[in-house]
C-alpha positions in Angstrom: -3.4 21.6 24.0 -1.9 18.3 22.6 -1.3 15.3 24.7 1.5 12.8 25.1 -1.1 10.1 23.7 -1.8 12.5 21.2 1.4 12.3 19.8 2.1 8.8 20.3 -0.7 7.8 18.0 0.1 10.3 15.6 3.8 9.0 15.6 2.3 5.3 15.7 0.0 6.4 13.0 3.1 7.9 10.8 0.9 11.3 10.5 2.3 14.6 11.7 -1.4 15.8 12.7 -4.3 13.6 12.9 -4.9 10.4 11.2 -7.8 11.6 8.6 -4.3 13.0 6.8 -4.4 9.1 5.1 -7.9 8.8 4.2 -10.6 6.4 5.3 -9.5 2.9 4.7 -11.0 1.3 1.3 -12.5 -2.4 2.7 -14.3 -4.1 -0.6 -17.0 -6.1 1.0 -18.3 -8.2 -2.2 -17.7 -8.7 -5.9 -18.3 -5.8 -7.6 -17.1 -3.3 -5.1 -14.8 -0.6 -7.0 -12.9 2.3 -5.9 -12.6 4.8 -8.8 -10.1 8.5 -8.1 -7.4 10.4 -8.5 -4.2 9.1 -6.6 -3.1 12.0 -4.2 -0.5 10.4 -2.3 1.7 6.8 -2.2 3.1 5.8 1.0 5.3 3.4 2.6 4.2 2.7 6.4 5.3 0.6 9.3 2.0 -1.0 10.8 1.3 -4.0 13.3 0.8 -6.2 10.6 4.1 -5.2 8.9 5.7 -2.6 6.5 2.9 -1.9 4.1 1.8 0.5 0.7 -0.8 2.6 1.3 -2.1 5.0 -1.7 -4.1 8.1 -0.9 -7.3 8.0 -3.2 -9.8 10.8 -3.7 -12.9 9.6 -5.0 -14.1 10.5 -8.7 -17.6 11.3 -7.2 -19.6 14.5 -5.9 -18.1 13.8 -2.4 -14.6 13.5 -3.0 -14.0 11.4 -0.3 -10.2 10.6 0.4 -10.2 7.2 0.4 -6.7 5.0 1.8 -6.1 1.8 -0.6 -4.2 -0.1 2.1 -1.6 -2.4 -0.3 -2.2 -5.9 1.4 -2.2 -9.2 -0.5 -0.2 -10.6 -3.3 -2.9 -9.8 -6.0 -3.7 -6.1 -5.2 0.4 -5.6 -5.1 1.3 -7.5 -8.2 -1.8 -5.6 -10.0 -0.3 -2.2 -9.2 3.3 -3.3 -9.6 1.9 -4.4 -13.3 0.4 -1.0 -14.2 2.6 1.2 -12.0 0.1 4.3 -11.5 1.8 7.8 -10.2 0.6 10.4 -8.2 -1.9 12.6 -10.3 -3.3 9.1 -12.1 -6.8 8.0 -12.5 -7.2 4.5 -10.8 -10.2 1.8 -10.9 -9.6 -0.8 -8.2 -12.3 -3.2 -8.8 -12.6 -6.1 -6.1 -13.9 -9.6 -8.0 -14.4 -11.2 -4.5 -12.9 -14.3 -2.9 -11.7 -16.6 -5.5 -10.0 -20.3 -5.0 -6.7 -20.8 -5.1 -5.4 -23.7 -8.0 -4.9 -26.4 -5.2 -8.4 -25.3 -3.4 -6.9 -25.3 -0.2 -7.6 -21.3 0.6 -9.2 -18.3 -0.5 -8.2 -15.1 -1.9 -9.0 -11.8 -2.4 -8.7 -11.1 -5.7 -8.6 -7.4 -8.2 -8.4 -5.8 -11.6 -6.7 -2.5 -11.7 -6.6 -0.2 -14.1 -5.2 3.4 -14.7 -4.8 6.4 -16.9 -1.2 6.7 -16.6 0.7 3.9 -15.8 4.2 5.7 -16.7 6.0 5.5 -13.2 7.2 1.9 -13.8 10.5 3.2 -12.3 9.1 4.4 -8.8 7.3 1.1 -8.7 10.5 -1.2 -9.2 12.3 1.1 -6.6 9.4 0.4 -4.4 9.5 -3.3 -5.0 13.0 -3.0 -4.3 12.6 -0.9 -1.0 10.1 -3.4 0.3 12.0 -6.5 -0.3 15.3 -4.8 1.2 12.8 -3.7 4.5 11.8 -7.4 4.6 15.4 -8.7 4.2 16.3 -6.2 6.9 13.6 -7.9 9.4 14.5 -11.4 8.8 15.8 -13.5 11.1 19.8 -14.0 10.7 19.9 -17.7 9.3 23.8 -18.2 10.0 24.4 -17.3 5.8 26.7 -14.1 5.5 25.5 -11.8 3.1 21.3 -12.1 3.8 20.6 -9.5 5.9 21.9 -6.4 3.8 23.6 -3.9 6.3 22.5 0.1 6.1 19.0 -0.1 7.8 20.0 3.5 8.7 20.2 4.9 5.0 16.6 3.6 4.0 14.1 5.6 2.7 10.7 4.9 1.0 11.0 5.6 -2.8 7.9 8.2 -2.8 
């Protein structure tokens, strides 16, 4: 029997069942780590750390592990928008490690991405627009008219 705490967790996780539907989070640890497989799902979810896109990738090895690739950080997000993979695409995400920014003031996670079917640009452009709209909806009103779009009730993720 499901209790209210289980339902709260499912609602927070964005899952209708248990949170394993999203897969195990892929967290590269060192340069050279890679994720290779087939994209099964692309979703837009709300987390405690903000709104994120997450790709479910079925590992291409014998075990077929379902991984959750959280689109976090500008480099990974930009690589995915450039390659625009869709559901059913083969994908390889290669972690290059932490690199210094041009000014040398901080390090960032660097990635390369290759896909078999880079033919979903319209979906990813819609994702970028939805992401920007969602970000603007959460931005504080700074007193300028027209900065914050209205109609959040009609917002839908493009996937």
